[in-house]
Backbone as XML, in Angstrom:
<?xml version="1.0"?>
<chain id="A" units="angstrom">
  <residue number="1" name="MET">
    <atom name="N" x="210.992" y="184.851" z="308.962"/>
    <atom name="CA" x="211.066" y="186.202" z="308.468"/>
    <atom name="C" x="211.686" y="187.076" z="309.551"/>
  </residue>
  <residue number="2" name="MET">
    <atom name="N" x="212.512" y="188.013" z="309.127"/>
    <atom name="CA" x="213.229" y="188.878" z="310.058"/>
    <atom name="C" x="212.866" y="190.344" z="309.760"/>
  </residue>
  <residue number="3" name="THR">
    <atom name="N" x="212.594" y="191.123" z="310.809"/>
    <atom name="CA" x="212.315" y="192.544" z="310.650"/>
    <atom name="C" x="213.605" y="193.324" z="310.871"/>
  </residue>
  <residue number="4" name="LYS">
    <atom name="N" x="213.876" y="194.288" z="309.965"/>
    <atom name="CA" x="215.103" y="195.074" z="310.034"/>
    <atom name="C" x="214.777" y="196.546" z="309.824"/>
  </residue>
  <residue number="5" name="ARG">
    <atom name="N" x="215.748" y="197.413" z="310.159"/>
    <atom name="CA" x="215.634" y="198.860" z="309.930"/>
    <atom name="C" x="216.934" y="199.353" z="309.307"/>
  </residue>
  <residue number="6" name="SER">
    <atom name="N" x="216.801" y="200.240" z="308.329"/>
    <atom name="CA" x="217.969" y="200.856" z="307.723"/>
    <atom name="C" x="217.503" y="202.085" z="306.944"/>
  </residue>
  <residue number="7" name="ILE">
    <atom name="N" x="218.459" y="202.907" z="306.560"/>
    <atom name="CA" x="218.159" y="204.102" z="305.777"/>
    <atom name="C" x="218.148" y="203.729" z="304.294"/>
  </residue>
  <residue number="8" name="VAL">
    <atom name="N" x="217.144" y="204.216" z="303.573"/>
    <atom name="CA" x="217.012" y="203.955" z="302.142"/>
    <atom name="C" x="218.097" y="204.737" z="301.400"/>
  </residue>
  <residue number="9" name="LYS">
    <atom name="N" x="218.876" y="204.016" z="300.607"/>
    <atom name="CA" x="219.977" y="204.621" z="299.859"/>
    <atom name="C" x="219.560" y="204.943" z="298.421"/>
  </residue>
  <residue number="10" name="ASP">
    <atom name="N" x="218.730" y="204.079" z="297.805"/>
    <atom name="CA" x="218.362" y="204.265" z="296.405"/>
    <atom name="C" x="217.051" y="203.547" z="296.108"/>
  </residue>
  <residue number="11" name="ILE">
    <atom name="N" x="216.279" y="204.123" z="295.201"/>
    <atom name="CA" x="215.039" y="203.501" z="294.713"/>
    <atom name="C" x="215.022" y="203.665" z="293.202"/>
  </residue>
  <residue number="12" name="LYS">
    <atom name="N" x="214.780" y="202.563" z="292.490"/>
    <atom name="CA" x="214.704" y="202.605" z="291.028"/>
    <atom name="C" x="213.492" y="201.821" z="290.568"/>
  </residue>
  <residue number="13" name="SER">
    <atom name="N" x="212.912" y="202.246" z="289.470"/>
    <atom name="CA" x="211.802" y="201.517" z="288.876"/>
    <atom name="C" x="212.289" y="200.152" z="288.409"/>
  </residue>
  <residue number="14" name="ALA">
    <atom name="N" x="211.450" y="199.154" z="288.550"/>
    <atom name="CA" x="211.793" y="197.806" z="288.096"/>
    <atom name="C" x="211.262" y="197.548" z="286.687"/>
  </residue>
  <residue number="15" name="GLY">
    <atom name="N" x="210.848" y="198.614" z="286.001"/>
    <atom name="CA" x="210.373" y="198.450" z="284.627"/>
    <atom name="C" x="208.881" y="198.660" z="284.499"/>
  </residue>
  <residue number="16" name="GLU">
    <atom name="N" x="208.305" y="198.048" z="283.501"/>
    <atom name="CA" x="206.890" y="198.222" z="283.197"/>
    <atom name="C" x="205.999" y="197.621" z="284.286"/>
  </residue>
  <residue number="17" name="PRO">
    <atom name="N" x="204.864" y="198.272" z="284.559"/>
    <atom name="CA" x="203.914" y="197.710" z="285.519"/>
    <atom name="C" x="203.315" y="196.419" z="284.958"/>
  </residue>
  <residue number="18" name="TYR">
    <atom name="N" x="202.765" y="195.625" z="285.832"/>
    <atom name="CA" x="202.131" y="194.379" z="285.383"/>
    <atom name="C" x="200.831" y="194.167" z="286.140"/>
  </residue>
  <residue number="19" name="ASN">
    <atom name="N" x="199.961" y="193.392" z="285.544"/>
    <atom name="CA" x="198.681" y="193.078" z="286.175"/>
    <atom name="C" x="198.833" y="191.831" z="287.019"/>
  </residue>
  <residue number="20" name="GLY">
    <atom name="N" x="198.706" y="192.004" z="288.329"/>
    <atom name="CA" x="198.811" y="190.899" z="289.262"/>
    <atom name="C" x="197.442" y="190.516" z="289.791"/>
  </residue>
  <residue number="21" name="GLN">
    <atom name="N" x="197.450" y="189.659" z="290.752"/>
    <atom name="CA" x="196.226" y="189.161" z="291.382"/>
    <atom name="C" x="195.405" y="190.298" z="291.988"/>
  </residue>
  <residue number="22" name="TYR">
    <atom name="N" x="196.060" y="191.355" z="292.429"/>
    <atom name="CA" x="195.384" y="192.459" z="293.114"/>
    <atom name="C" x="195.318" y="193.733" z="292.270"/>
  </residue>
  <residue number="23" name="GLY">
    <atom name="N" x="195.424" y="193.604" z="290.946"/>
    <atom name="CA" x="195.370" y="194.758" z="290.062"/>
    <atom name="C" x="196.744" y="195.099" z="289.514"/>
  </residue>
  <residue number="24" name="THR">
    <atom name="N" x="196.870" y="196.287" z="288.973"/>
    <atom name="CA" x="198.135" y="196.735" z="288.390"/>
    <atom name="C" x="199.144" y="197.013" z="289.495"/>
  </residue>
  <residue number="25" name="LEU">
    <atom name="N" x="200.336" y="196.448" z="289.346"/>
    <atom name="CA" x="201.409" y="196.633" z="290.326"/>
    <atom name="C" x="202.613" y="197.278" z="289.647"/>
  </residue>
  <residue number="26" name="TYR">
    <atom name="N" x="203.254" y="198.173" z="290.390"/>
    <atom name="CA" x="204.455" y="198.870" z="289.934"/>
    <atom name="C" x="205.616" y="198.405" z="290.800"/>
  </residue>
  <residue number="27" name="GLY">
    <atom name="N" x="206.663" y="197.903" z="290.168"/>
    <atom name="CA" x="207.806" y="197.374" z="290.910"/>
    <atom name="C" x="208.899" y="198.405" z="291.099"/>
  </residue>
  <residue number="28" name="PHE">
    <atom name="N" x="209.548" y="198.330" z="292.253"/>
    <atom name="CA" x="210.658" y="199.224" z="292.576"/>
    <atom name="C" x="211.771" y="198.413" z="293.231"/>
  </residue>
  <residue number="29" name="TYR">
    <atom name="N" x="213.023" y="198.677" z="292.821"/>
    <atom name="CA" x="214.177" y="198.092" z="293.486"/>
    <atom name="C" x="214.627" y="199.068" z="294.568"/>
  </residue>
  <residue number="30" name="VAL">
    <atom name="N" x="214.737" y="198.575" z="295.795"/>
    <atom name="CA" x="215.106" y="199.415" z="296.935"/>
    <atom name="C" x="216.441" y="198.919" z="297.490"/>
  </residue>
  <residue number="31" name="THR">
    <atom name="N" x="217.378" y="199.852" z="297.698"/>
    <atom name="CA" x="218.681" y="199.529" z="298.279"/>
    <atom name="C" x="218.824" y="200.297" z="299.591"/>
  </residue>
  <residue number="32" name="PHE">
    <atom name="N" x="219.317" y="199.592" z="300.622"/>
    <atom name="CA" x="219.483" y="200.184" z="301.943"/>
    <atom name="C" x="220.961" y="200.369" z="302.270"/>
  </residue>
  <residue number="33" name="GLU">
    <atom name="N" x="221.256" y="201.285" z="303.192"/>
    <atom name="CA" x="222.646" y="201.567" z="303.577"/>
    <atom name="C" x="223.356" y="200.350" z="304.158"/>
  </residue>
  <residue number="34" name="ASN">
    <atom name="N" x="222.623" y="199.436" z="304.784"/>
    <atom name="CA" x="223.257" y="198.263" z="305.394"/>
    <atom name="C" x="223.580" y="197.174" z="304.368"/>
  </residue>
  <residue number="35" name="GLY">
    <atom name="N" x="223.305" y="197.438" z="303.079"/>
    <atom name="CA" x="223.625" y="196.480" z="302.025"/>
    <atom name="C" x="222.455" y="195.619" z="301.589"/>
  </residue>
  <residue number="36" name="ASP">
    <atom name="N" x="221.360" y="195.626" z="302.335"/>
    <atom name="CA" x="220.176" y="194.878" z="301.917"/>
    <atom name="C" x="219.577" y="195.523" z="300.681"/>
  </residue>
  <residue number="37" name="ASN">
    <atom name="N" x="218.963" y="194.726" z="299.843"/>
    <atom name="CA" x="218.236" y="195.245" z="298.697"/>
    <atom name="C" x="217.143" y="194.264" z="298.327"/>
  </residue>
  <residue number="38" name="GLY">
    <atom name="N" x="216.147" y="194.760" z="297.635"/>
    <atom name="CA" x="215.057" y="193.893" z="297.228"/>
    <atom name="C" x="214.064" y="194.632" z="296.362"/>
  </residue>
  <residue number="39" name="LYS">
    <atom name="N" x="213.008" y="193.930" z="295.987"/>
    <atom name="CA" x="211.980" y="194.504" z="295.131"/>
    <atom name="C" x="210.717" y="194.731" z="295.948"/>
  </residue>
  <residue number="40" name="TYR">
    <atom name="N" x="210.124" y="195.906" z="295.754"/>
    <atom name="CA" x="208.888" y="196.283" z="296.428"/>
    <atom name="C" x="207.835" y="196.553" z="295.368"/>
  </residue>
  <residue number="41" name="ASN">
    <atom name="N" x="206.648" y="195.967" z="295.507"/>
    <atom name="CA" x="205.554" y="196.210" z="294.583"/>
    <atom name="C" x="204.536" y="197.131" z="295.224"/>
  </residue>
  <residue number="42" name="SER">
    <atom name="N" x="204.077" y="198.103" z="294.449"/>
    <atom name="CA" x="203.125" y="199.099" z="294.934"/>
    <atom name="C" x="201.968" y="199.217" z="293.951"/>
  </residue>
  <residue number="43" name="LYS">
    <atom name="N" x="200.777" y="199.490" z="294.465"/>
    <atom name="CA" x="199.635" y="199.752" z="293.593"/>
    <atom name="C" x="199.678" y="201.190" z="293.081"/>
  </residue>
  <residue number="44" name="ASP">
    <atom name="N" x="200.540" y="202.009" z="293.653"/>
    <atom name="CA" x="200.662" y="203.416" z="293.282"/>
    <atom name="C" x="201.956" y="203.623" z="292.494"/>
  </residue>
  <residue number="45" name="PRO">
    <atom name="N" x="201.886" y="204.207" z="291.289"/>
    <atom name="CA" x="203.110" y="204.422" z="290.515"/>
    <atom name="C" x="204.063" y="205.415" z="291.185"/>
  </residue>
  <residue number="46" name="ASN">
    <atom name="N" x="203.569" y="206.183" z="292.141"/>
    <atom name="CA" x="204.397" y="207.123" z="292.904"/>
    <atom name="C" x="204.470" y="206.659" z="294.356"/>
  </residue>
  <residue number="47" name="GLN">
    <atom name="N" x="204.984" y="205.461" z="294.568"/>
    <atom name="CA" x="204.995" y="204.863" z="295.902"/>
    <atom name="C" x="205.588" y="205.823" z="296.933"/>
  </residue>
  <residue number="48" name="THR">
    <atom name="N" x="205.059" y="205.747" z="298.156"/>
    <atom name="CA" x="205.515" y="206.635" z="299.229"/>
    <atom name="C" x="206.021" y="205.884" z="300.454"/>
  </residue>
  <residue number="49" name="LYS">
    <atom name="N" x="206.058" y="204.559" z="300.385"/>
    <atom name="CA" x="206.498" y="203.767" z="301.546"/>
    <atom name="C" x="207.986" y="203.958" z="301.823"/>
  </residue>
  <residue number="50" name="PHE">
    <atom name="N" x="208.794" y="204.049" z="300.770"/>
    <atom name="CA" x="210.236" y="204.209" z="300.917"/>
    <atom name="C" x="210.664" y="205.533" z="300.301"/>
  </residue>
  <residue number="51" name="ALA">
    <atom name="N" x="211.500" y="206.297" z="301.027"/>
    <atom name="CA" x="212.027" y="207.569" z="300.532"/>
    <atom name="C" x="213.531" y="207.610" z="300.804"/>
  </residue>
  <residue number="52" name="VAL">
    <atom name="N" x="214.303" y="208.001" z="299.811"/>
    <atom name="CA" x="215.760" y="208.084" z="299.956"/>
    <atom name="C" x="216.100" y="208.996" z="301.130"/>
  </residue>
  <residue number="53" name="GLY">
    <atom name="N" x="217.008" y="208.508" z="301.995"/>
    <atom name="CA" x="217.452" y="209.276" z="303.157"/>
    <atom name="C" x="216.620" y="209.042" z="304.404"/>
  </residue>
  <residue number="54" name="GLN">
    <atom name="N" x="215.491" y="208.363" z="304.260"/>
    <atom name="CA" x="214.621" y="208.092" z="305.407"/>
    <atom name="C" x="214.866" y="206.673" z="305.939"/>
  </residue>
  <residue number="55" name="GLU">
    <atom name="N" x="214.778" y="206.525" z="307.248"/>
    <atom name="CA" x="214.887" y="205.193" z="307.833"/>
    <atom name="C" x="213.580" y="204.452" z="307.611"/>
  </residue>
  <residue number="56" name="ALA">
    <atom name="N" x="213.674" y="203.171" z="307.290"/>
    <atom name="CA" x="212.486" y="202.361" z="307.029"/>
    <atom name="C" x="212.598" y="201.028" z="307.756"/>
  </residue>
  <residue number="57" name="THR">
    <atom name="N" x="211.466" y="200.504" z="308.145"/>
    <atom name="CA" x="211.368" y="199.164" z="308.717"/>
    <atom name="C" x="210.844" y="198.250" z="307.625"/>
  </residue>
  <residue number="58" name="TYR">
    <atom name="N" x="211.465" y="197.089" z="307.465"/>
    <atom name="CA" x="211.072" y="196.168" z="306.407"/>
    <atom name="C" x="211.313" y="194.737" z="306.869"/>
  </residue>
  <residue number="59" name="ALA">
    <atom name="N" x="210.652" y="193.809" z="306.215"/>
    <atom name="CA" x="210.789" y="192.391" z="306.549"/>
    <atom name="C" x="211.642" y="191.713" z="305.487"/>
  </residue>
  <residue number="60" name="VAL">
    <atom name="N" x="212.507" y="190.822" z="305.932"/>
    <atom name="CA" x="213.362" y="190.060" z="305.033"/>
    <atom name="C" x="212.963" y="188.602" z="305.136"/>
  </residue>
  <residue number="61" name="SER">
    <atom name="N" x="212.674" y="188.005" z="303.992"/>
    <atom name="CA" x="212.408" y="186.563" z="303.978"/>
    <atom name="C" x="213.251" y="185.945" z="302.880"/>
  </residue>
  <residue number="62" name="TYR">
    <atom name="N" x="213.828" y="184.841" z="303.174"/>
    <atom name="CA" x="214.657" y="184.138" z="302.213"/>
    <atom name="C" x="213.852" y="182.946" z="301.723"/>
  </residue>
  <residue number="63" name="THR">
    <atom name="N" x="213.261" y="183.090" z="300.532"/>
    <atom name="CA" x="212.381" y="182.045" z="300.028"/>
    <atom name="C" x="213.103" y="181.030" z="299.153"/>
  </residue>
  <residue number="64" name="HIS">
    <atom name="N" x="214.251" y="181.406" z="298.613"/>
    <atom name="CA" x="215.030" y="180.445" z="297.852"/>
    <atom name="C" x="216.502" y="180.827" z="297.929"/>
  </residue>
  <residue number="65" name="LEU">
    <atom name="N" x="217.331" y="179.864" z="297.700"/>
    <atom name="CA" x="218.766" y="180.039" z="297.830"/>
    <atom name="C" x="219.424" y="179.621" z="296.528"/>
  </residue>
  <residue number="66" name="THR">
    <atom name="N" x="220.324" y="180.437" z="296.034"/>
    <atom name="CA" x="221.063" y="180.105" z="294.816"/>
    <atom name="C" x="222.509" y="179.844" z="295.201"/>
  </residue>
  <residue number="67" name="LEU">
    <atom name="N" x="223.001" y="178.695" z="294.823"/>
    <atom name="CA" x="224.374" y="178.309" z="295.116"/>
    <atom name="C" x="225.162" y="178.156" z="293.824"/>
  </residue>
  <residue number="68" name="PRO">
    <atom name="N" x="226.475" y="178.378" z="293.879"/>
    <atom name="CA" x="227.264" y="178.165" z="292.666"/>
    <atom name="C" x="227.242" y="176.701" z="292.247"/>
  </residue>
  <residue number="69" name="THR">
    <atom name="N" x="227.346" y="176.482" z="290.952"/>
    <atom name="CA" x="227.365" y="175.116" z="290.423"/>
    <atom name="C" x="228.810" y="174.626" z="290.379"/>
  </residue>
  <residue number="70" name="ASN">
    <atom name="N" x="229.054" y="173.462" z="290.930"/>
    <atom name="CA" x="230.394" y="172.867" z="290.857"/>
    <atom name="C" x="230.497" y="172.075" z="289.564"/>
  </residue>
  <residue number="71" name="ARG">
    <atom name="N" x="231.480" y="172.415" z="288.755"/>
    <atom name="CA" x="231.672" y="171.719" z="287.480"/>
    <atom name="C" x="233.099" y="171.213" z="287.402"/>
  </residue>
  <residue number="72" name="GLU">
    <atom name="N" x="233.213" y="170.009" z="286.900"/>
    <atom name="CA" x="234.551" y="169.479" z="286.695"/>
    <atom name="C" x="235.139" y="170.086" z="285.439"/>
  </residue>
  <residue number="73" name="VAL">
    <atom name="N" x="236.445" y="170.347" z="285.466"/>
    <atom name="CA" x="237.117" y="170.954" z="284.317"/>
    <atom name="C" x="237.758" y="169.893" z="283.492"/>
  </residue>
</chain>
């Protein structure tokens, strides 16, 4: 896992909340100025961890890799 810092460029709702292991979770898609993006889950529908224009520290982990499929024509 790698820790990074960047300014938050955009935050959007990821849709309807869902009931997870720790209660109701609200998903948010977060985009950073350095091009990183990901999904953040919050127990609060008005999350305050990330704010557009503010610098944030976050962890990046690559848990799976998607590669293009080679197909013969």
